[in-house]
C-alpha positions as CSV (number, residue, x, y, z in Angstrom):
1,X,0.2,0.0,0.1
2,X,1.8,3.3,-1.0
3,X,1.4,6.4,1.5
4,X,-0.8,8.4,-0.5
5,X,-3.3,6.0,0.0
6,X,-2.0,5.9,3.4
7,X,-2.8,9.0,3.9
8,X,-5.8,8.7,2.4
9,X,-7.5,6.2,4.6
10,X,-6.0,8.4,7.2
11,X,-7.6,11.1,6.6
12,X,-11.0,9.3,5.6
13,X,-10.5,8.4,9.7
14,X,-11.1,12.6,10.4
15,X,-14.5,12.7,9.3
16,X,-16.1,10.5,11.6
17,X,-17.8,10.8,14.9
18,X,-15.0,11.1,16.9
19,X,-13.3,14.3,14.9
20,X,-10.8,14.8,17.8
21,X,-9.9,12.1,19.1
22,X,-8.9,10.7,15.6
23,X,-7.2,13.4,14.6
24,X,-4.8,13.2,17.8
25,X,-4.6,9.7,16.8
26,X,-4.0,10.4,13.1
27,X,-1.3,12.8,13.6
28,X,0.0,9.7,16.6
29,X,0.5,7.9,14.1
30,X,1.6,9.3,10.7
31,X,5.3,9.0,11.2
32,X,5.2,5.4,12.0
33,X,2.7,4.3,9.6
34,X,5.2,5.3,7.3
35,X,8.2,3.7,8.5
36,X,5.9,1.1,9.2
37,X,4.5,0.2,5.6
38,X,8.0,0.8,4.0
39,X,9.8,-1.5,6.5
40,X,6.8,-4.0,7.3
41,X,6.1,-4.6,3.3
42,X,9.3,-6.8,2.8
43,X,7.8,-8.7,5.1
44,X,4.8,-10.2,3.9
45,X,5.6,-12.3,1.6
46,X,6.7,-14.7,3.7
47,X,4.3,-14.0,6.6
48,X,1.2,-14.7,4.1
49,X,2.9,-18.0,3.1
50,X,4.0,-17.2,-0.4
51,X,8.0,-17.7,0.9
52,X,9.2,-20.1,2.9
53,X,11.9,-17.7,4.2
54,X,12.2,-14.2,5.1
55,X,13.9,-12.1,2.4
56,X,17.3,-10.4,3.6
57,X,15.6,-6.9,2.6
58,X,12.8,-8.0,5.3
59,X,15.5,-8.9,7.9
60,X,17.5,-5.6,8.1
61,X,14.0,-4.2,8.2
62,X,12.6,-5.3,11.2
63,X,16.0,-4.4,13.3
64,X,15.1,-0.9,12.2
65,X,11.7,-1.4,12.7
66,X,13.0,-2.8,16.5
67,X,15.2,0.3,16.9
68,X,12.2,2.6,16.4
69,X,10.1,0.5,18.6
70,X,12.8,0.6,21.0
71,X,13.0,4.4,21.1
72,X,10.5,5.1,23.0
73,X,7.9,3.7,25.2
74,X,4.6,4.4,23.7
75,X,6.6,3.2,20.0
76,X,5.7,-0.8,20.2
77,X,1.8,-0.1,20.5
78,X,1.6,2.5,17.6
79,X,3.7,0.4,15.1
80,X,1.3,-2.6,16.4
81,X,-1.5,-0.3,15.4
82,X,0.1,0.6,12.2
83,X,1.3,-3.7,11.3
84,X,-2.9,-3.5,12.0
85,X,-4.0,-1.3,10.0
86,X,-1.6,-2.5,7.4
87,X,-2.9,-6.6,8.0
88,X,-6.5,-5.3,7.9
89,X,-8.0,-7.3,5.7
90,X,-5.1,-8.5,4.1
91,X,-5.1,-11.5,1.3
92,X,-3.6,-14.0,2.3
93,X,-3.9,-13.3,6.1
94,X,-0.8,-13.7,8.2
95,X,0.5,-16.8,9.1
96,X,0.7,-17.8,13.1
97,X,3.4,-19.8,12.5
98,X,5.4,-16.8,10.2
99,X,5.2,-15.1,13.2
100,X,6.4,-17.2,15.5
101,X,9.1,-18.2,12.9
102,X,10.4,-14.3,11.6
103,X,12.1,-13.6,14.9
104,X,14.9,-16.9,14.9
105,X,15.1,-16.6,10.8
106,X,16.5,-13.1,11.1
107,X,18.0,-13.8,14.8
108,X,16.8,-11.4,16.0
109,X,13.7,-10.3,18.6
110,X,10.7,-8.2,18.4
111,X,10.2,-5.5,20.3
112,X,6.6,-4.7,18.6
113,X,3.8,-7.4,18.5
114,X,2.7,-8.6,15.8
115,X,-0.5,-11.4,15.4
116,X,-2.7,-13.1,13.2
117,X,-5.7,-11.4,15.1
118,X,-3.5,-8.6,16.7
119,X,-5.2,-6.7,19.8
120,X,-3.1,-3.2,20.3
121,X,-4.8,-2.0,23.0
122,X,-2.7,-3.9,25.7
123,X,0.1,-3.5,24.0
């Protein structure tokens, strides 16, 4: 999903009944979602089962997202929300076993949660 589409979708949220709350939410998410969409997209083909292992770019970009997640206390939740928005309704869906394999295959850890059924409110 390119940045223009992402920004358009976020702007549509602003038009809803919860205008003030969503304005704050959109303002908070825009920088994180831009990075997330750029970086996380390299892993989607692995996470959806198209590729049997994550590519080098996926692993490098997961490392970059980990740095962002560790920068501020609220960043893991913000990144989780961006991944959730990015993958909601995505076809094919992410596979739980691939999500579990990602840190091991990339020789890293995840400093932000991802799952096939996200609930970022608990982060």
